[in-house]
N, C-alpha and C positions, 0 to 999 in steps of 0.2 A: 153089245158093248155100249157103255154110256158115252155121251158126247161131252168133250172137255168144255169147261166154262172158264171165264176169266176170273182173276182175283176180285175185281170190282163186282162181278156178278155174284160171286160167292159171298162176299161181305154183305152185299145188299140183301141177299136171300136170308142169310143168318140174322141180319138186323130185323127183317120183316117177321121172322119167326119169334124173335125175342119180344118185339113190340106187340105181337098178337096174343102173347100169353097174358091171361087175365091176372095172374098172381104177380108177374113181373111188372105189370102196368101200374101197380100201386103197392109198392113194397116198403117196409120199414126195416132198416138195418142199423144195428148198434155196433159200435166199435170205437177205436181210439184214433183221433186225428193225428196225422203226420204229414210232413211236407206241405203244410198249409201255406197258401199264397193268395193274397188279395191283389188282383191286378190293378195297378194304380190308375190306368186309363179307362179300362172297361168297367171296373168295379166287380168283375166276376170273381168267385171263389174257386180255387183249384186245390185239391187235397187228395190224400190217400186215406182210406178207412181200413183199419186192420185190427186183427185180433192176434192171439199168440201163434196161429197156424197159417193164416192167409191174409191177403190184402186185395182191395179193389179200389180203382181210381174213381174219383167223383168230381163233379163240376156243379156249381150253383151259379146260375146267371144273375146279372145285376138286379133284374126285376124282382127276384126272390131274395137275393142276398141283402138288398137294402132294407128288408123288413126284419132281419135278424137283430134283435135288440142287444145281444151280448157280443163280446169280441171272441170269436173262435181262436183257440190256441193249440199248438202242438201238445200232444199228451192228454188232451181233454177227452173224456168219455162222452159221446154224443149218440143221439138217435136220429138218423137221416131218413127222411121220407121222400119217395120219388119213383122214377121208372128206370128199368134196366134196358139199355140199348147198346148198339155197337157203334163204335167210332170207325167209320168205313176206311178212312185213310190209313190208320194204323192196324186195323183188324183186331182191335182190342175192345172188349166190352167195358162199359163204365156205368156209374150210377149218376143219373141226372136228378139232382136234389131240388125239391120244391119247398121243403121245410126242414129246419135244423133245430133240434132241441138238446139241451144238456141232459145227460143220462143221470137221473137221480135228483135233479134240482131243476125247478122251472127256469125257463129262459129269462124271464123278467127278474126273478130273484138273483140269478147269476149276474145279469147285466148291472143290477143295482149294486151288488158287492164289488164288481170289477171297477165301476166308476167311483164308488165311495173310496176304495183303497187307493186308486190312482190320484184322486184329488187330495186325499189326506196326506199322501206322500209329498205333494206339492206345497203343503202347508196352508191350503185353502180353508181348512176348518180349525186352524190353530186358535186356542183360547185368547192369545194376546191380540188377535185381530178383531176380536169382538168389541163393539162399542156400547157404552151404557145408554139406556133410553133417556130421553129428556124428561125431567120430572113433571113439567107442566107444558105439554105441547100445545101450540096455538093452532096448527094445521096438521091434520092426520090424513094421510093418503091411504086408500083402500083399493087393492087390485083383486077383483073377483068377478064372477058372473053377475051381470046386472039384475037378472031375475032370480037369483039364488035365495033360498030361505036363509042361508048363513048371513047374507048381506043384511037382510031385514033384522035378524037377531042382533047383529053388531050395531046397527043404527039405533035400535031400541035401547040397548044397554048404554050406548054413548049419550043418548038423549036423557036417560035417567041419571047416570053417574056424573057426566061432564059436559053439560049442554053448551058451555062457553067455547068449546073447540069447533073449528070449521072442518068439515069432512070434505075431502076432495076424492071423488070416485073416478077410477080409471077402469072402465069395463074391459073384461078380457074373456076369451074362451078358456075354460079350465078343464076341458075333457075332450078327448078325441084327437084326430089328426090336425096338426098345426096349432094346437092349443099352446104349447110352450112358446111358439113364436109370437102369438098375440099377447101373452103375459109379458114377454120382453118388451114388446112395443108399448104396452101400457106403462111399464116402469120408465121407459124413455120419455113418454109424454109427461109423467109426473116430474121427472128430473128437469125437463125443459121449462114447464109452465106451472107446476104445482106449488113450488116453493114450500114443500112440506118439511115438518120437523121430524117426522117418523112415518114409516109406511108399513101397512099390514098386507101380506100376500097370502091368500088362502082360499079354501073352499070347504064344503062339508065332506062327510065320509063317503067311502065307496071301496070298491075292490082295488087291487094293485093296478089293474089295467085302467081303472077310472082315474087313479091318481098319478098315472105315469108321466103326465106332462110336467110334474114337479120333480122328476128325476132326469131332467134334460141338462146336459153339460153346459151349453151356452147360457142357460138360465141361471145355473149355479154360479157361473163366473160373473154374470151380471149382478147377482145379489151380493157377491163377495166384494165387488168393487164399487158398490153403490155409494153415493156421497152422504146419505143420511142412514141412520139405523133402520134395519128391516126386521120385522117379526114374521116368521113363517108359521102359519096356522092352517095346516092341511089335514083334513080327515078328522079322525078321532084320536083319543089319547094313545092308543096302541099303534097307530099308523106312523111310520117314519118315512121321510123322503129325503132326497139329496138336498132339496131346498132348506130343510130343517137344519142340516149340518152347516150349510153355507151362510145362513142368516145370523144376525147378531143375537137373536133369541128365538127359541122355539116355544110356541104355545100349543097345548094339547088339543085345543079347539079354537075356532074363530071367536067364539064368545069369550073364551079365556084370554085371547089376545087383546081384546078391547079392555078387559079388566086390568091387564098388565100395563097397557100403555096410557090409560086414562085414570087419573086419581078420582076417588069418590068425592064429589063436591060437598056432600053433607059432612063427611069426615074432615075435609079440608076446612070447612067453615068452623067446625068444632075445634080443630087444631089452632086455627087463626085466633079464635076467641080466647083459647087458653093462653096463647102467646101474648095477645093483647093485654090480658089481665096480668100476666107475669111482668110485662114491660111497665104497666102502670104501677104495680107494686114496687118494682125496682126503682122507677123514677121518683115515686113518693118517698121511699126510704133514702134515696140519694139527696133529694131536696131537704129532707129533715136533717140529714147529716151535715149538709152544707150550711143550713140555717144555724145549727148549734156551733159550728166552727166560726161563723160570722159573729155570733153573739160573744163567743170567747175572745175573738180578736177585738171587738168593740170595747170589751171591758178592759183591755190592756192598751188601748189607744188613748193618749192624753188629749184633753180638750184644747181648743185654740187659746183659751184664757190661761190654761196651765202652761202651755208652750210659751206664751208671751211672758208670763211671770218667770218661767225658767230662763228664758233668753235675757230678760231684764236683769236678773240676778247675775247671770254670767257676764253681762256687759258691765255691771257695777264692779264686779270683782276685777275684771280686766282694767277698768278705769282706775281703780285704786292701785292696782299693781303697776300700771304705767306711771301714775303720779309719784308713787314711792320711788320707783326706779329713776325717774327724771330728777327728783329732789336729791337723791343720793348722788347722782351724776353731777348735778350742778354744785353740790357741796364739795365734791372731789375737785372739780375744776376751779372752784374758788380758792381752795387751799393751794392748788398748783400755781394759780395766778399770783397769789400773795407771795409765795416763795420766790417766784421769778422776779417780781417787782423788787423784793429785797436784794436779790442777787444783782439786778441791773443797777439799783441805787448804790449798792456797795462798790460797784465798778465804775461809777460815773466820774468823769474827769473833774467835775465841779466838786464832788465829794473829796476827791484826792487833793485838789487845790486847797481845800479848807484845812487840810492837815499840814500845810506849809510847802507843798509842792507847787512847781510852776512849769510852764511850757513855753519855749522860745521858738520864734519863727523868723524867717527873713521877711523883708517888706512885702514879698509876694505871698506870704502865708505858708511857705514851705517849712515844716517842722525841722528844727536843727537838732540833729542827734549826734553830731561830731564837730570838733573844733576845726576840722579841715574844711567845713562848709563856710567859714567866715574868715575875714582878714581884718587887721586893725583899721580903724576908721569907718567900718561898715555899720550901717544902722540896722538894728534888730528890734524885735518886739517881744515882750515877755508877758504872758498871761498869768495873772494871779487870781486868787479866789474872788477878789472884789474889783478887778479891773485889769488894764493893760498898760505896761510901761514901754516907753520907747527910749532906747539908749544907743550909744556908739561904742563899738568894741575898741578898747584901748590895746589890749594884747590878746593873742590867741595862742595859748600854750598847750601843747598836746601832752597828755599824761604819758609818762614813761613807765612801761611795765617791767 
């Protein structure tokens, strides 16, 4: 008869059997994720892997989970690699996952699509957020690897096309672990000290893994909020990264980025020469037009002598007019004065006296107009045309009406 064992002993024994199995020690299992949880403190993944008939619990510890580039989601078909063991406390076996890949699509490709869709929904790639490049930048910032062949290509093209620009290089690691962080730091240095008009961020071609630093979310947000326009020039023409969508402009290659940002000085000189000639012709035509207008005006402007003559004639006419008016006025006044003199003369007392009339006054010179003003024996004076009579009133008889 067998000796009884404890539950702990049983679970430990079963666990040792499972862990000693060569196949279960390195197994790949595909299924659909469900009940997926990322523990917010530990960073571990907990989930169930299932198909249409069965399910198995799985766990992926943070040391492995932090290297998964995409975001696992419920319903996603995945391939989990790891070991099968027993969780002694619950007596249930589970899959300890060390690698997680999407089933049918690469993990990096899926992570790229997930991040692209999420940032696009936020409006980070919206066309209205894109800024135009400055037509004639004075300072051009470049963020790339200091020893990269792409950098030398860009500098050669700039020196040939647009040598008047100042290039400000901010070296950065563009591949491998921590590369995205160094690119962000380089952009910050340019923002603080570079005083650039435009910035090129890029590197030469490579695999998706080589270019993965440019699919970093913090880097994409840094590019989108950058104070000056950014050109993303990562890889070859067929390569696309999240940085391309976040930038103000995507260039198919680093060399093409330089051609987009820097005008060709030879073409610029030719254009300036054409515009200078056009301006000269226009100014010449304008001056000729103004000269003709001036000559026309001069032909219609009277000379000082003509003006003096004209004013003299005007003055003569005014003088004649004033003299005629004054003579006419004096003649009218003379007629009026003669008439008034005749009227005055006709009404003069002397004139009246010559016709036989007289005027009597008392001795004080008060005119006598009534017999009531005198009495018999009163002395009066009478004025005639040729002198004055003094007489004494004999009688004063009032006329009876």
